[in-house]
MINU-333406 format. One record per atom (N, C-alpha, C): residue number from 1; residue in one letter; chain; atom name; x, y, z. Coordinates in nm, 3 decimals, padded with zeros to 5 digits. Layout:
 loba kolpa seke koldren      c1      c2      c3
  NUM     A    A      CA       X       Y       Z
...
# end
This chain:
 loba kolpa seke koldren      c1      c2      c3
    1     M    A       N -00.578 -17.613  04.190
    1     M    A      CA -00.487 -17.612  04.294
    1     M    A       C -00.359 -17.619  04.211
    2     K    A       N -00.293 -17.679  04.138
    2     K    A      CA -00.177 -17.683  04.110
    2     K    A       C -00.136 -17.544  04.066
    3     N    A       N -00.237 -17.449  03.989
    3     N    A      CA -00.181 -17.338  03.939
    3     N    A       C -00.203 -17.224  04.052
    4     T    A       N -00.259 -17.287  04.192
    4     T    A      CA -00.253 -17.168  04.300
    4     T    A       C -00.097 -17.203  04.341
    5     I    A       N -00.037 -17.318  04.327
    5     I    A      CA  00.063 -17.342  04.410
    5     I    A       C  00.207 -17.288  04.310
    6     L    A       N  00.166 -17.310  04.178
    6     L    A      CA  00.278 -17.252  04.077
    6     L    A       C  00.265 -17.079  04.095
    7     L    A       N  00.149 -17.002  04.117
    7     L    A      CA  00.122 -16.867  04.113
    7     L    A       C  00.226 -16.820  04.251
    8     A    A       N  00.188 -16.921  04.350
    8     A    A      CA  00.256 -16.881  04.494
    8     A    A       C  00.408 -16.926  04.485
    9     F    A       N  00.451 -17.026  04.374
    9     F    A      CA  00.587 -17.041  04.407
    9     F    A       C  00.672 -16.933  04.293
   10     I    A       N  00.576 -16.877  04.199
   10     I    A      CA  00.624 -16.801  04.091
   10     I    A       C  00.642 -16.613  04.201
   11     F    A       N  00.560 -16.632  04.286
   11     F    A      CA  00.554 -16.513  04.344
   11     F    A       C  00.644 -16.484  04.473
   12     F    A       N  00.708 -16.635  04.488
   12     F    A      CA  00.776 -16.635  04.615
   12     F    A       C  00.926 -16.598  04.581
   13     I    A       N  00.943 -16.657  04.451
   13     I    A      CA  01.097 -16.667  04.347
   13     I    A       C  01.086 -16.497  04.309
   14     Q    A       N  01.012 -16.396  04.266
   14     Q    A      CA  01.010 -16.298  04.265
   14     Q    A       C  01.068 -16.185  04.399
   15     I    A       N  00.988 -16.211  04.480
   15     I    A      CA  01.026 -16.178  04.602
   15     I    A       C  01.180 -16.201  04.653
   16     A    A       N  01.202 -16.341  04.646
   16     A    A      CA  01.358 -16.332  04.687
   16     A    A       C  01.437 -16.308  04.576
   17     T    A       N  01.414 -16.282  04.476
   17     T    A      CA  01.502 -16.228  04.395
   17     T    A       C  01.509 -16.086  04.348
   18     S    A       N  01.402 -16.010  04.413
   18     S    A      CA  01.406 -15.861  04.432
   18     S    A       C  01.500 -15.834  04.554
   19     Q    A       N  01.474 -15.923  04.670
   19     Q    A      CA  01.537 -15.882  04.774
   19     Q    A       C  01.718 -15.904  04.749
   20     E    A       N  01.739 -16.012  04.672
   20     E    A      CA  01.882 -16.028  04.647
   20     E    A       C  01.935 -15.902  04.552
   21     L    A       N  01.867 -15.868  04.444
   21     L    A      CA  01.915 -15.747  04.411
   21     L    A       C  01.935 -15.630  04.482
   22     S    A       N  01.808 -15.606  04.597
   22     S    A      CA  01.814 -15.510  04.702
   22     S    A       C  01.947 -15.542  04.762
   23     K    A       N  02.013 -15.641  04.771
   23     K    A      CA  02.127 -15.664  04.876
   23     K    A       C  02.238 -15.627  04.823
   24     N    A       N  02.230 -15.700  04.662
   24     N    A      CA  02.391 -15.647  04.603
   24     N    A       C  02.404 -15.526  04.545
   25     Y    A       N  02.285 -15.448  04.480
   25     Y    A      CA  02.320 -15.322  04.403
   25     Y    A       C  02.263 -15.200  04.468
   26     F    A       N  02.166 -15.188  04.589
   26     F    A      CA  02.115 -15.086  04.648
   26     F    A       C  02.204 -15.041  04.757
   27     K    A       N  02.312 -14.994  04.721
   27     K    A      CA  02.442 -14.938  04.814
   27     K    A       C  02.439 -14.784  04.853
   28     N    A       N  02.505 -14.777  04.948
   28     N    A      CA  02.559 -14.643  04.959
   28     N    A       C  02.690 -14.622  04.988
   29     S    A       N  02.800 -14.519  04.951
   29     S    A      CA  02.904 -14.480  04.985
   29     S    A       C  02.935 -14.342  05.036
   30     L    A       N  03.042 -14.361  05.107
   30     L    A      CA  03.108 -14.215  05.166
   30     L    A       C  03.228 -14.203  05.108
   31     S    A       N  03.284 -14.098  05.044
   31     S    A      CA  03.439 -14.071  04.981
   31     S    A       C  03.462 -13.936  05.034
   32     T    A       N  03.610 -13.927  05.015
   32     T    A      CA  03.664 -13.792  05.026
   32     T    A       C  03.765 -13.782  04.966
   33     S    A       N  03.828 -13.659  04.912
   33     S    A      CA  03.920 -13.633  04.822
   33     S    A       C  04.059 -13.608  04.888
   34     L    A       N  04.168 -13.711  04.855
   34     L    A      CA  04.282 -13.666  04.899
   34     L    A       C  04.346 -13.606  04.841
   35     F    A       N  04.360 -13.541  04.721
   35     F    A      CA  04.418 -13.444  04.641
   35     F    A       C  04.433 -13.473  04.505
   36     R    A       N  04.417 -13.385  04.441
   36     R    A      CA  04.385 -13.371  04.247
   36     R    A       C  04.527 -13.277  04.199
   37     Y    A       N  04.518 -13.301  04.078
   37     Y    A      CA  04.640 -13.240  03.997
   37     Y    A       C  04.529 -13.150  03.897
   38     E    A       N  04.543 -13.028  03.884
   38     E    A      CA  04.455 -12.955  03.804
   38     E    A       C  04.493 -12.831  03.720
   39     R    A       N  04.432 -12.805  03.628
   39     R    A      CA  04.425 -12.655  03.589
   39     R    A       C  04.378 -12.553  03.650
   40     N    A       N  04.433 -12.429  03.702
   40     N    A      CA  04.346 -12.332  03.780
   40     N    A       C  04.260 -12.257  03.660
   41     A    A       N  04.173 -12.207  03.626
   41     A    A      CA  04.154 -12.118  03.545
   41     A    A       C  04.125 -11.979  03.608
   42     Q    A       N  04.134 -11.969  03.761
   42     Q    A      CA  04.146 -11.849  03.809
   42     Q    A       C  04.247 -11.794  03.816
   43     A    A       N  04.387 -11.845  03.802
   43     A    A      CA  04.516 -11.780  03.786
   43     A    A       C  04.539 -11.730  03.687
   44     V    A       N  04.636 -11.618  03.701
   44     V    A      CA  04.640 -11.526  03.617
   44     V    A       C  04.708 -11.599  03.509
   45     N    A       N  04.818 -11.667  03.498
   45     N    A      CA  04.888 -11.743  03.410
   45     N    A       C  04.785 -11.890  03.396
   46     S    A       N  04.748 -11.920  03.452
   46     S    A      CA  04.625 -12.069  03.415
   46     S    A       C  04.704 -12.172  03.472
   47     V    A       N  04.800 -12.159  03.582
   47     V    A      CA  04.904 -12.273  03.589
   47     V    A       C  04.821 -12.379  03.663
   48     K    A       N  04.891 -12.494  03.631
   48     K    A      CA  04.858 -12.669  03.703
   48     K    A       C  04.914 -12.665  03.862
   49     S    A       N  04.842 -12.712  03.905
   49     S    A      CA  04.888 -12.729  04.041
   49     S    A       C  04.835 -12.879  04.111
   50     F    A       N  04.933 -12.919  04.232
   50     F    A      CA  04.856 -13.020  04.345
   50     F    A       C  04.773 -12.959  04.423
   51     K    A       N  04.638 -12.981  04.419
   51     K    A      CA  04.536 -12.896  04.524
   51     K    A       C  04.506 -13.029  04.660
   52     F    A       N  04.449 -12.951  04.766
   52     F    A      CA  04.428 -13.050  04.866
   52     F    A       C  04.299 -12.965  04.886
   53     F    A       N  04.183 -13.084  04.950
   53     F    A      CA  04.082 -13.058  04.962
   53     F    A       C  04.028 -13.088  05.104
   54     T    A       N  03.887 -13.033  05.159
   54     T    A      CA  03.836 -13.122  05.273
   54     T    A       C  03.697 -13.120  05.206
   55     A    A       N  03.692 -13.279  05.164
   55     A    A      CA  03.554 -13.263  05.080
   55     A    A       C  03.485 -13.387  05.125
   56     L    A       N  03.351 -13.416  05.092
   56     L    A      CA  03.279 -13.548  05.113
   56     L    A       C  03.189 -13.571  05.043
   57     Q    A       N  03.173 -13.676  04.980
   57     Q    A      CA  03.067 -13.692  04.866
   57     Q    A       C  03.025 -13.841  04.927
   58     Y    A       N  02.871 -13.857  04.904
   58     Y    A      CA  02.752 -13.937  04.933
   58     Y    A       C  02.707 -14.007  04.795
   59     E    A       N  02.710 -14.107  04.749
   59     E    A      CA  02.675 -14.179  04.660
   59     E    A       C  02.543 -14.273  04.678
   60     R    A       N  02.455 -14.325  04.600
   60     R    A      CA  02.362 -14.404  04.612
   60     R    A       C  02.359 -14.505  04.497
   61     Y    A       N  02.403 -14.654  04.473
   61     Y    A      CA  02.407 -14.783  04.403
   61     Y    A       C  02.283 -14.757  04.391
   62     L    A       N  02.249 -14.818  04.250
   62     L    A      CA  02.142 -14.892  04.172
   62     L    A       C  02.183 -14.980  04.049
   63     N    A       N  02.207 -15.076  04.108
   63     N    A      CA  02.201 -15.142  03.994
   63     N    A       C  02.341 -15.108  03.955
   64     R    A       N  02.400 -15.093  03.769
   64     R    A      CA  02.550 -15.055  03.746
   64     R    A       C  02.539 -14.904  03.737
   65     F    A       N  02.428 -14.821  03.811
   65     F    A      CA  02.404 -14.662  03.806
   65     F    A       C  02.497 -14.645  03.946
   66     R    A       N  02.533 -14.520  03.998
   66     R    A      CA  02.517 -14.464  04.094
   66     R    A       C  02.493 -14.331  04.118
   67     F    A       N  02.453 -14.262  04.149
   67     F    A      CA  02.391 -14.120  04.168
   67     F    A       C  02.439 -14.022  04.359
   68     G    A       N  02.482 -13.895  04.328
   68     G    A      CA  02.532 -13.863  04.419
   68     G    A       C  02.540 -13.727  04.475
   69     V    A       N  02.565 -13.660  04.566
   69     V    A      CA  02.634 -13.526  04.590
   69     V    A       C  02.755 -13.508  04.645
   70     K    A       N  02.828 -13.398  04.612
   70     K    A      CA  02.946 -13.396  04.650
   70     K    A       C  02.979 -13.225  04.704
   71     Y    A       N  03.039 -13.185  04.815
   71     Y    A      CA  03.083 -13.089  04.857
   71     Y    A       C  03.206 -13.069  04.865
   72     E    A       N  03.308 -12.974  04.821
   72     E    A      CA  03.458 -12.952  04.889
   72     E    A       C  03.443 -12.817  04.919
   73     N    A       N  03.582 -12.789  04.990
   73     N    A      CA  03.642 -12.657  05.046
   73     N    A       C  03.786 -12.680  05.035
   74     G    A       N  03.840 -12.576  04.968
   74     G    A      CA  03.973 -12.583  04.933
   74     G    A       C  04.031 -12.433  04.974
   75     F    A       N  04.189 -12.436  05.041
   75     F    A      CA  04.252 -12.309  05.037
   75     F    A       C  04.388 -12.365  04.998
   76     N    A       N  04.453 -12.319  04.879
   76     N    A      CA  04.580 -12.364  04.850
   76     N    A       C  04.643 -12.244  04.793
   77     E    A       N  04.796 -12.259  04.807
   77     E    A      CA  04.876 -12.189  04.771
   77     E    A       C  04.925 -12.210  04.640
   78     I    A       N  04.945 -12.128  04.532
   78     I    A      CA  04.958 -12.183  04.378
   78     I    A       C  05.103 -12.054  04.376
   79     M    A       N  05.204 -12.112  04.299
   79     M    A      CA  05.294 -12.040  04.246
   79     M    A       C  05.252 -12.001  04.067
   80     D    A       N  05.198 -11.857  04.086
   80     D    A      CA  05.126 -11.820  03.941
   80     D    A       C  05.243 -11.790  03.869
   81     V    A       N  05.321 -11.851  03.739
   81     V    A      CA  05.429 -11.824  03.711
   81     V    A       C  05.423 -11.889  03.548
   82     C    A       N  05.458 -11.774  03.455
   82     C    A      CA  05.442 -11.839  03.364
   82     C    A       C  05.576 -11.859  03.268
   83     E    A       N  05.652 -11.950  03.246
   83     E    A      CA  05.784 -12.008  03.236
   83     E    A       C  05.818 -11.937  03.116
   84     H    A       N  05.741 -11.934  03.001
   84     H    A      CA  05.798 -11.943  02.873
   84     H    A       C  05.713 -11.801  02.829
   85     C    A       N  05.656 -11.679  02.865
   85     C    A      CA  05.618 -11.570  02.813
   85     C    A       C  05.705 -11.448  02.883
   86     A    A       N  05.719 -11.372  02.817
   86     A    A      CA  05.778 -11.235  02.806
   86     A    A       C  05.680 -11.140  02.874
   87     D    A       N  05.717 -11.074  02.964
   87     D    A      CA  05.660 -10.957  03.035
   87     D    A       C  05.546 -11.000  03.122
   88     A    A       N  05.528 -11.119  03.154
   88     A    A      CA  05.440 -11.176  03.211
   88     A    A       C  05.453 -11.178  03.384
   89     T    A       N  05.292 -11.120  03.445
   89     T    A      CA  05.318 -11.129  03.618
   89     T    A       C  05.334 -11.241  03.652
   90     F    A       N  05.392 -11.263  03.780
   90     F    A      CA  05.430 -11.374  03.863
   90     F    A       C  05.425 -11.331  04.011
   91     G    A       N  05.389 -11.421  04.077
   91     G    A      CA  05.417 -11.434  04.207
   91     G    A       C  05.326 -11.569  04.278
   92     K    A       N  05.351 -11.558  04.428
   92     K    A      CA  05.250 -11.641  04.505
   92     K    A       C  05.092 -11.599  04.523
   93     S    A       N  05.032 -11.655  04.502
   93     S    A      CA  04.915 -11.635  04.513
   93     S    A       C  04.802 -11.724  04.577
   94     Y    A       N  04.656 -11.738  04.622
   94     Y    A      CA  04.631 -11.789  04.723
   94     Y    A       C  04.464 -11.828  04.665
   95     L    A       N  04.411 -11.957  04.665
   95     L    A      CA  04.296 -12.024  04.593
   95     L    A       C  04.195 -12.059  04.680
   96     K    A       N  04.085 -11.980  04.692
   96     K    A      CA  04.007 -12.062  04.827
   96     K    A       C  03.853 -12.082  04.733
   97     E    A       N  03.839 -12.223  04.765
   97     E    A      CA  03.700 -12.295  04.640
   97     E    A       C  03.597 -12.325  04.748
   98     N    A       N  03.495 -12.291  04.742
   98     N    A      CA  03.388 -12.404  04.765
   98     N    A       C  03.264 -12.479  04.624
   99     N    A       N  03.286 -12.548  04.624
   99     N    A      CA  03.249 -12.636  04.496
   99     N    A       C  03.098 -12.738  04.542
  100     F    A       N  03.019 -12.751  04.448
  100     F    A      CA  02.897 -12.825  04.488
  100     F    A       C  02.848 -12.883  04.335
  101     Y    A       N  02.822 -13.047  04.405
  101     Y    A      CA  02.817 -13.117  04.252
  101     Y    A       C  02.706 -13.207  04.287
  102     L    A       N  02.626 -13.245  04.156
  102     L    A      CA  02.517 -13.321  04.145
  102     L    A       C  02.573 -13.435  04.051
  103     T    A       N  02.622 -13.588  04.103
  103     T    A      CA  02.658 -13.686  04.023
  103     T    A       C  02.604 -13.777  03.980
  104     S    A       N  02.638 -13.830  03.887
  104     S    A      CA  02.601 -13.966  03.830
  104     S    A       C  02.708 -14.030  03.763
  105     N    A       N  02.685 -14.167  03.740
  105     N    A      CA  02.778 -14.253  03.724
  105     N    A       C  02.730 -14.376  03.657
  106     Y    A       N  02.808 -14.430  03.562
  106     Y    A      CA  02.763 -14.583  03.509
  106     Y    A       C  02.880 -14.663  03.528
  107     R    A       N  02.854 -14.796  03.568
  107     R    A      CA  02.994 -14.892  03.580
  107     R    A       C  03.031 -14.943  03.430
  108     L    A       N  03.071 -14.923  03.360
  108     L    A      CA  03.112 -14.915  03.225
  108     L    A       C  03.165 -15.066  03.208
  109     F    A       N  03.264 -15.095  03.321
  109     F    A      CA  03.337 -15.230  03.251
  109     F    A       C  03.375 -15.304  03.422
  110     D    A       N  03.330 -15.436  03.426
  110     D    A      CA  03.425 -15.484  03.538
  110     D    A       C  03.532 -15.583  03.539
  111     V    A       N  03.634 -15.486  03.549
  111     V    A      CA  03.783 -15.561  03.454
  111     V    A       C  03.771 -15.675  03.527
  112     S    A       N  03.806 -15.678  03.706
  112     S    A      CA  03.809 -15.817  03.786
  112     S    A       C  03.706 -15.807  03.898
  113     E    A       N  03.721 -15.880  03.957
  113     E    A      CA  03.606 -15.857  04.086
  113     E    A       C  03.690 -15.750  04.172
  114     N    A       N  03.801 -15.717  04.167
  114     N    A      CA  03.845 -15.556  04.224
  114     N    A       C  03.858 -15.461  04.173
  115     F    A       N  03.825 -15.462  04.058
  115     F    A      CA  03.850 -15.341  03.980
  115     F    A       C  03.739 -15.332  03.857
  116     T    A       N  03.714 -15.192  03.857
  116     T    A      CA  03.600 -15.131  03.792
  116     T    A       C  03.627 -14.994  03.752
  117     I    A       N  03.558 -15.000  03.613
  117     I    A      CA  03.579 -14.832  03.537
  117     I    A       C  03.421 -14.801  03.514
  118     D    A       N  03.422 -14.672  03.554
  118     D    A      CA  03.311 -14.580  03.546
  118     D    A       C  03.352 -14.459  03.442
  119     V    A       N  03.237 -14.454  03.429
  119     V    A      CA  03.190 -14.296  03.297
  119     V    A       C  03.088 -14.221  03.402
  120     G    A       N  03.108 -14.095  03.373
  120     G    A      CA  02.978 -14.004  03.471
  120     G    A       C  02.982 -13.855  03.382
  121     M    A       N  02.885 -13.837  03.459
  121     M    A      CA  02.853 -13.672  03.395
  121     M    A       C  02.802 -13.617  03.520
  122     A    A       N  02.835 -13.474  03.581
  122     A    A      CA  02.792 -13.404  03.683
  122     A    A       C  02.756 -13.263  03.614
  123     L    A       N  02.669 -13.228  03.735
  123     L    A      CA  02.621 -13.102  03.707
  123     L    A       C  02.745 -12.990  03.843
  124     Y    A       N  02.729 -12.852  03.842
  124     Y    A      CA  02.856 -12.824  03.923
  124     Y    A       C  02.825 -12.684  03.952
  125     Y    A       N  02.869 -12.612  04.073
  125     Y    A      CA  02.846 -12.476  04.112
  125     Y    A       C  02.960 -12.432  04.181
  126     S    A       N  03.012 -12.327  04.154
  126     S    A      CA  03.149 -12.314  04.201
  126     S    A       C  03.191 -12.164  04.231
  127     F    A       N  03.235 -12.152  04.343
  127     F    A      CA  03.237 -11.987  04.431
  127     F    A       C  03.372 -11.998  04.479
  128     S    A       N  03.408 -11.916  04.411
  128     S    A      CA  03.566 -11.906  04.457
  128     S    A       C  03.663 -11.741  04.438
  129     N    A       N  03.732 -11.709  04.559
  129     N    A      CA  03.821 -11.626  04.531
  129     N    A       C  03.991 -11.630  04.545
  130     Y    A       N  04.045 -11.576  04.449
  130     Y    A      CA  04.173 -11.567  04.424
  130     Y    A       C  04.259 -11.433  04.419
  131     H    A       N  04.343 -11.430  04.550
  131     H    A      CA  04.397 -11.314  04.519
  131     H    A       C  04.580 -11.337  04.573
  132     G    A       N  04.652 -11.195  04.548
  132     G    A      CA  04.787 -11.230  04.543
  132     G    A       C  04.840 -11.126  04.484
  133     D    A       N  04.985 -11.103  04.506
  133     D    A      CA  05.083 -10.964  04.474
  133     D    A       C  05.146 -11.019  04.388
  134     F    A       N  05.179 -10.947  04.273
  134     F    A      CA  05.225 -11.003  04.168
  134     F    A       C  05.348 -10.907  04.135
  135     S    A       N  05.452 -10.978  04.066
  135     S    A      CA  05.548 -10.887  04.035
  135     S    A       C  05.569 -10.871  03.882
  136     G    A       N  05.645 -10.787  03.819
  136     G    A      CA  05.650 -10.795  03.653
  136     G    A       C  05.607 -10.770  03.603
  137     G    A       N  05.541 -10.812  03.477
  137     G    A      CA  05.444 -10.750  03.399
  137     G    A       C  05.514 -10.636  03.258
  138     F    A       N  05.473 -10.580  03.186
  138     F    A      CA  05.480 -10.498  03.080
  138     F    A       C  05.593 -10.388  03.142
  139     S    A       N  05.511 -10.354  03.221
  139     S    A      CA  05.572 -10.218  03.351
  139     S    A       C  05.667 -10.283  03.397
  140     G    A       N  05.661 -10.377  03.477
  140     G    A      CA  05.754 -10.393  03.554
  140     G    A       C  05.685 -10.377  03.695
  141     S    A       N  05.608 -10.304  03.713
  141     S    A      CA  05.559 -10.276  03.809
  141     S    A       C  05.477 -10.362  03.912
  142     G    A       N  05.418 -10.485  03.849
  142     G    A      CA  05.355 -10.578  03.888
  142     G    A       C  05.190 -10.540  03.935
  143     E    A       N  05.103 -10.611  04.008
  143     E    A      CA  04.981 -10.589  04.036
  143     E    A       C  04.947 -10.648  04.121
  144     R    A       N  04.855 -10.593  04.205
  144     R    A      CA  04.760 -10.656  04.289
  144     R    A       C  04.639 -10.759  04.254
  145     V    A       N  04.605 -10.866  04.308
  145     V    A      CA  04.460 -10.933  04.205
  145     V    A       C  04.402 -10.953  04.331
  146     N    A       N  04.281 -10.949  04.327
  146     N    A      CA  04.182 -10.963  04.377
  146     N    A       C  04.020 -11.011  04.355
  147     R    A       N  04.018 -11.138  04.329
  147     R    A      CA  03.902 -11.137  04.185
  147     R    A       C  03.798 -11.261  04.293
  148     N    A       N  03.665 -11.252  04.272
  148     N    A      CA  03.616 -11.372  04.304
  148     N    A       C  03.531 -11.455  04.139
  149     Y    A       N  03.505 -11.534  04.195
  149     Y    A      CA  03.442 -11.621  04.065
  149     Y    A       C  03.341 -11.709  04.116
  150     N    A       N  03.223 -11.709  04.032
  150     N    A      CA  03.108 -11.813  03.984
  150     N    A       C  03.122 -11.881  03.896
  151     A    A       N  03.100 -11.998  03.892
  151     A    A      CA  03.088 -12.081  03.771
  151     A    A       C  03.005 -12.188  03.775
  152     T    A       N  02.924 -12.226  03.703
  152     T    A      CA  02.825 -12.350  03.653
  152     T    A       C  02.870 -12.432  03.512
  153     G    A       N  02.836 -12.552  03.553
  153     G    A      CA  02.810 -12.597  03.405
  153     G    A       C  02.823 -12.764  03.439
  154     I    A       N  02.881 -12.834  03.345
  154     I    A      CA  02.853 -13.008  03.339
  154     I    A       C  03.024 -13.065  03.338
  155     M    A       N  03.031 -13.183  03.380
  155     M    A      CA  03.143 -13.217  03.390
  155     M    A       C  03.161 -13.349  03.384
  156     P    A       N  03.199 -13.389  03.248
  156     P    A      CA  03.178 -13.529  03.192
  156     P    A       C  03.343 -13.628  03.278
  157     S    A       N  03.344 -13.753  03.314
  157     S    A      CA  03.441 -13.778  03.387
  157     S    A       C  03.478 -13.987  03.326
  158     V    A       N  03.603 -14.005  03.363
  158     V    A      CA  03.596 -14.131  03.368
  158     V    A       C  03.696 -14.157  03.516
  159     Q    A       N  03.654 -14.296  03.585
  159     Q    A      CA  03.722 -14.284  03.695
  159     Q    A       C  03.757 -14.467  03.721
  160     L    A       N  03.844 -14.487  03.768
  160     L    A      CA  03.901 -14.636  03.794
  160     L    A       C  03.867 -14.631  03.955
  161     N    A       N  03.823 -14.735  03.970
  161     N    A      CA  03.806 -14.764  04.119
  161     N    A       C  03.858 -14.901  04.144
  162     Y    A       N  03.920 -14.949  04.257
  162     Y    A      CA  04.014 -15.056  04.315
  162     Y    A       C  03.937 -15.085  04.473
  163     F    A       N  03.884 -15.201  04.489
  163     F    A      CA  03.839 -15.224  04.610
  163     F    A       C  03.942 -15.286  04.718
  164     L    A       N  04.017 -15.260  04.836
  164     L    A      CA  04.103 -15.277  04.881
  164     L    A       C  04.030 -15.432  04.962
  165     T    A       N  03.910 -15.379  05.028
  165     T    A      CA  03.814 -15.491  05.099
  165     T    A       C  03.667 -15.486  05.015
  166     K    A       N  03.557 -15.572  05.070
  166     K    A      CA  03.470 -15.553  05.047
  166     K    A       C  03.397 -15.403  05.039
  167     N    A       N  03.436 -15.335  05.135
  167     N    A      CA  03.361 -15.232  05.140
  167     N    A       C  03.457 -15.065  05.136
  168     L    A       N  03.588 -15.126  05.126
  168     L    A      CA  03.651 -15.007  05.136
  168     L    A       C  03.756 -14.980  04.976
  169     F    A       N  03.726 -14.852  04.930
  169     F    A      CA  03.777 -14.850  04.779
  169     F    A       C  03.855 -14.721  04.769
  170     I    A       N  03.981 -14.704  04.657
  170     I    A      CA  04.025 -14.622  04.624
  170     I    A       C  03.986 -14.621  04.508
  171     S    A       N  04.017 -14.455  04.446
  171     S    A      CA  03.928 -14.449  04.308
  171     S    A       C  04.064 -14.329  04.220
  172     L    A       N  04.081 -14.333  04.120
  172     L    A      CA  04.117 -14.224  04.053
  172     L    A       C  04.048 -14.170  03.941
  173     Q    A       N  04.015 -14.022  03.955
  173     Q    A      CA  03.931 -13.996  03.839
  173     Q    A       C  03.928 -13.877  03.777
  174     S    A       N  03.947 -13.878  03.669
  174     S    A      CA  03.986 -13.762  03.545
  174     S    A       C  03.837 -13.691  03.501
  175     Y    A       N  03.856 -13.559  03.503
  175     Y    A      CA  03.710 -13.508  03.456
  175     Y    A       C  03.744 -13.352  03.409
  176     L    A       N  03.637 -13.307  03.318
  176     L    A      CA  03.631 -13.189  03.279
  176     L    A       C  03.546 -13.107  03.270
  177     R    A       N  03.540 -12.981  03.367
  177     R    A      CA  03.424 -12.888  03.380
  177     R    A       C  03.420 -12.787  03.271
  178     I    A       N  03.321 -12.789  03.227
  178     I    A      CA  03.271 -12.696  03.086
  178     I    A       C  03.144 -12.625  03.167
  179     G    A       N  03.193 -12.488  03.151
  179     G    A      CA  03.084 -12.442  03.160
  179     G    A       C  03.099 -12.284  03.190
  180     K    A       N  03.028 -12.176  03.235
  180     K    A      CA  03.041 -12.036  03.232
  180     K    A       C  03.112 -11.992  03.356
  181     M    A       N  03.168 -11.871  03.372
  181     M    A      CA  03.252 -11.840  03.460
  181     M    A       C  03.211 -11.680  03.434
  182     Y    A       N  03.152 -11.601  03.604
  182     Y    A      CA  03.160 -11.463  03.624
  182     Y    A       C  03.283 -11.470  03.696
  183     A    A       N  03.363 -11.339  03.635
  183     A    A      CA  03.450 -11.317  03.719
  183     A    A       C  03.435 -11.178  03.759
  184     K    A       N  03.466 -11.102  03.880
  184     K    A      CA  03.449 -10.986  03.966
  184     K    A       C  03.579 -10.995  03.985
  185     N    A       N  03.609 -10.836  03.950
  185     N    A      CA  03.746 -10.789  03.967
  185     N    A       C  03.763 -10.689  04.084
  186     N    A       N  03.798 -10.728  04.216
  186     N    A      CA  03.739 -10.666  04.362
  186     N    A       C  03.800 -10.524  04.363
  187     T    A       N  03.910 -10.530  04.311
  187     T    A      CA  04.015 -10.390  04.320
  187     T    A       C  03.975 -10.267  04.231
  188     Q    A       N  03.914 -10.341  04.106
  188     Q    A      CA  03.900 -10.228  04.021
  188     Q    A       C  03.732 -10.240  03.989
  189     Q    A       N  03.682 -10.298  04.008
  189     Q    A      CA  03.551 -10.293  04.062
  189     Q    A       C  03.445 -10.301  03.926
  190     T    A       N  03.557 -10.433  03.819
  190     T    A      CA  03.453 -10.461  03.707
  190     T    A       C  03.448 -10.642  03.698
  191     S    A       N  03.346 -10.649  03.629
  191     S    A      CA  03.310 -10.774  03.562
  191     S    A       C  03.367 -10.820  03.446
  192     V    A       N  03.348 -10.940  03.425
  192     V    A      CA  03.354 -11.019  03.289
  192     V    A       C  03.279 -11.148  03.312
  193     S    A       N  03.265 -11.235  03.190
  193     S    A      CA  03.221 -11.346  03.214
  193     S    A       C  03.282 -11.426  03.089
  194     Y    A       N  03.337 -11.560  03.090
  194     Y    A      CA  03.369 -11.646  02.993
  194     Y    A       C  03.332 -11.765  02.999
  195     M    A       N  03.394 -11.871  02.890
  195     M    A      CA  03.348 -12.025  02.873
  195     M    A       C  03.460 -12.069  02.986
  196     Q    A       N  03.428 -12.166  03.060
  196     Q    A      CA  03.553 -12.210  03.151
  196     Q    A       C  03.553 -12.396  03.110
  197     W    A       N  03.688 -12.407  03.063
  197     W    A      CA  03.739 -12.519  03.081
  197     W    A       C  03.863 -12.595  03.110
  198     V    A       N  03.813 -12.663  03.245
  198     V    A      CA  03.951 -12.670  03.344
  198     V    A       C  03.932 -12.818  03.339
  199     G    A       N  04.067 -12.899  03.312
  199     G    A      CA  04.073 -13.033  03.330
  199     G    A       C  04.141 -13.119  03.470
  200     T    A       N  04.087 -13.188  03.501
  200     T    A      CA  04.153 -13.264  03.652
  200     T    A       C  04.199 -13.404  03.604
  201     Y    A       N  04.361 -13.409  03.640
  201     Y    A      CA  04.399 -13.518  03.572
  201     Y    A       C  04.527 -13.578  03.690
  202     P    A       N  04.481 -13.645  03.797
  202     P    A      CA  04.343 -13.725  03.851
  202     P    A       C  04.304 -13.648  03.942
  203     E    A       N  04.202 -13.725  04.020
  203     E    A      CA  04.218 -13.676  04.139
  203     E    A       C  04.182 -13.829  04.212
  204     L    A       N  04.261 -13.832  04.350
  204     L    A      CA  04.275 -13.945  04.389
  204     L    A       C  04.148 -13.918  04.543
  205     K    A       N  04.061 -14.037  04.536
  205     K    A      CA  03.978 -14.053  04.638
  205     K    A       C  03.984 -14.181  04.685
  206     I    A       N  03.964 -14.145  04.864
  206     I    A      CA  03.904 -14.293  04.902
  206     I    A       C  03.792 -14.296  04.977
  207     G    A       N  03.703 -14.407  04.989
  207     G    A      CA  03.582 -14.429  05.045
  207     G    A       C  03.509 -14.567  05.113
  208     T    A       N  03.418 -14.567  05.154
  208     T    A      CA  03.368 -14.673  05.196
  208     T    A       C  03.241 -14.694  05.183
  209     M    A       N  03.215 -14.812  05.140
  209     M    A      CA  03.066 -14.836  05.149
  209     M    A       C  02.981 -14.900  05.239
  210     F    A       N  02.848 -14.919  05.254
  210     F    A      CA  02.751 -14.928  05.349
  210     F    A       C  02.595 -14.958  05.314
# end
């Protein structure tokens, strides 16, 4: 009888602990990007700029891990200028992007009750169009650029999270997209591929947990 009561008590503790863990760690979040500052690999002069996106990210929390999906769409005007280059092309251009991510993150440090530091790794696919009319160049006649880009690769990241309330948070995330980029020149009907290294430092996000 005592063994039966003991087993029942252990079973009850296991259930209660499981429910408490589920309550504390199995959570969801929705977030969106406000803006980010990054180098544009599609640009003629690979310039850096502030960019704004319509973005939505869903994440599922499991203890110190979280896994998610993210989609973002952006249409940004870029001043494509190389200030310290001789005979370079320059002009106003436009970059339209559709980016997809499968994300994973690990909560590395709990700095305080409201402040955490995460590291992460993601897989990404990006489709973009870059176009504009440029002046300058070696001949001085400029050129018209219209290119499509497809890119796939990995994305290591570091993220700082601050919880304004129990459910509302803001994040600063820096990451590096490393992958293969395929470029198609729509004006000359030529294609080329090369490795892509794109740094973002940082991206500002806001989100809510539920």
